N, C-alpha and C positions, 0 to 999 in steps of 0.2 A: 446080289449084294455089291454095293458100289466099291468098297474097299475090303481087303482081307481083314479078318478079325484081329490079326496081330498088329496091323497098321492102326486099326481103331483103338486097340488097347493103348498103344503109344500116344495116340492123340488125346485120349481121355486123361492119361497121366500128365501130359503137357498142359492141358487146360486146368487140371487140378493145381498144378504148380503155379500157374499164372494167377488164378483167382486167389490163391493163398498169398502170393507175393504182393498182389495189389490190395490186400486187406479186405477183399470181398467176403471172406469167410474167416472165422476164428476157431481155434480148437478143432473139433471134428464136424463143424457145421457143413451144410450144403450137400448137394448130390449132383452127379453127372451121369447121364445115360445115353445110349445110342441103340437104335433099332438095327440089328445085324441080320435079321431074317423076319419073315412075316410074323412069327410067333416067338421070337427070341430077342431079349433086351439085355445088352451088356451094361452093367452098372457098377457104381462104386459101392463098397460095403459100409456097414454101420461101424462106428467107433474108430475110424481112421482119419487122421488129418489129410485133407486133400493136397497139402503141400508135400506130403511124404508118401503118396500112394504109389505102389509098384504094380506092374502089369499083372503079376500072378495073384494079386489081392482082389482083382475084379471078379464079379459074379455074373452069372447068366440066369435069367428067370423067364418065364413065359408071360403072356399078357394077363394072366390071372394072378400073377405074383408068386407062382410056385418056383422055388429055386431049383435049377437043374444042373448047375455047375458052380464051382468055387468053394474054397475051404473056409472062407469067412461068411458071415451072415449078411444078407441084404438088409438095407434100411427099411423101416416101416414107411418112410416117406416116398419110397419108390412107387407106391400106389398112385400118387398124384401123377407121376410120369406116365404110368400105364394108361390112366384115363385120357391123358393128352394124346397118346399114340392111337388109342381107340377113336378119339374124336377127330383127329387130323391125319389122314392117310399121307399127306404131303410132308409131314414132319418126321425126321429121322434122328433128331437129337434134342435133348432137354438139359438145361443147366439151371439149377436152383441155388441161389446164394443170398448173402445179406450185405450187399454193398452199402456202406454207411450213409451216404447222402441220399440215395434213392430210398433206402429203408426209412430214413428220417422223414421223407415225404409221406411214405406209407403210414408211419406212426402218427403223423400229423393229420392224416386223412386228406391229403392233397394229391390229386392225380397229375400226371405230366402229359397233358393232352393239348396244351396251347400250341398254336402255330408260331413257333419261335425260330427254330433252327432248320434250315433247308435240308441238312443231312438226315435229321431225324424224320422229317416229313416224308422224304424219299424212301428211307429204309424201313421205318416202323409206323409212320402215320402219327402215332402217339402212344403213350403208355398209361392205360386206364388203371383204376384202383378197384380191386376185388374186396368185398367184405371179409371180415375175419372168419376163419374156420379152424377148428382144432387140428394141429399137425398130427400126421400119422394115421388119420382115419378118413372116411369118406366126406366128412364135414368140410375139410379143407378145400376140396375140389369144386363142390357144388356152386359156391359164389363165383368161381372163376370160369365155369363152363360156358356161359353165354359170351364172355369176353374173349376166351381163347378160340372160339369159332372163327374170329376175325383177326385178332391181334397176335403178334409173335413175341410180345413182351407185356407182362402184367405185374403191377405192384400188388403185393399181398399185405393187407392191413395188419399192422403190428407183427410182421413176420419177415418179409424180404421181397425178393424179385424172382420171377421165373421167366426164362427166355427159351424160344424154340428155334430150331434151325434145320438145315439140310444135312449138317454134320456137327460134330462137337465144337469145332473151331468157329463155325458160323454162329452157333448159339452163344459161344463165348464172346465173340465180337459184338453181338447184340447186347450182351450184358455190359460190356465196356461202354457202348453207346448210351445205354440207359444211365449209367453212373455219371458219365461226362455231361450229359444233358442235365441231370439233377444238380450237379455242381454249378453249372452256368446259371440255371434257373434260380438257385439259391442266392448267388451273388447279385443277380438282377433284383430279386426280392429285397435283399438287404440294401441295395442302392435306391430302392423305392420306386423303381419304374421298370415295367415289363412291356416292351413294345412288340406286339404280335404282327405277323405279316397279314396283308389284306387279301381279299378274295382273289383278285387278279394274280397276285404273286403266288398264292397257294395253288391256283389253277395251273399256272405254268409249271410248278413243281410236280403236280400230279401228271401232267402230260410228259414231263421228263422221266418220271418214274415208269410210266407205261412204255416209253422207248427203251428203258432198261430191261423190260420184260417182267416188271413187278406189277402184277394185276390182282384185282379182287382184294386189295388191301384197304383198310379204313383210312379216312383222312383225319386231320387234326381239328381242333375246335377254334373257330374264328373268334377273336376278341369281341366284346360287346360294342366297342366303339366302331370297329370295322363292320360288325353286323348291322348296326344302326345305319351306317352309311350306305350299305347295300340295299337296305329296305327303302331308302330314299331314291333309289334308281328309278328313272322314268320308264314307262312302258317302251318307248322308242329306244332308249338306251339298252334296255333289257333284250329287246329283239335283235338289236345290232350286235350285242355281245354274244348272244347265242348263235347268230348267223356266222360270225367270225370264227367261233369255236368249231362249228360244223364244217365250214370250208377248210379250216386248218387240218382237221382230222381226215377229210376227204383227200386233201393234197398229200398228206403223209402216207395214206394207204394206196395211192395211185402209183 
């Protein structure tokens, strides 16, 4: 276990206060969970505002959703978290919230996968949109399953956002990144022009990401204009570009 359970409890409560203060949740919305052992998940209970959560209010359940500790009842939405933990052995924390701008994109049916911001490309690649599923049951997770195999952040149609991380704060920071990206994308749409990065620029960011040790993550979607330009690339230019990429990688590995 990376941290003591007491430290994890404090971190969950801190994340709860942060997402409430930032308006990512209202009333008793949202959930936070952390894997504290192979078959033990520490999680927020149902019916409590995340802005006022206390350490002794947190619950522990197993991967089948059976509550094993805590005087308050676990949320039915914890089942989505459990499926994520079963799917991704590398993930140790999940945050589910309803940040207004990102959720607005989810309600509008617009995913956040364009190659716009370098920070998003490096940390998340993109934020795809999962089809709607009824909250609290298995239906909510099935549309998300193929996306969460690759992505650490997913928009949930007509519902909200879920982010995955190595710990609760990491998952929270990814939630902040999603909402920040959504706000910027919204302003760009309102201004009537969204300029995406081109293939070369995205490739450089992917290389940078790998140097940071972030591997096996998806990329973003190149804009149509940039994609058309890449299709016009001559065979000689294509060979030259690939050769340079190979030489650069060999140089870094030597």
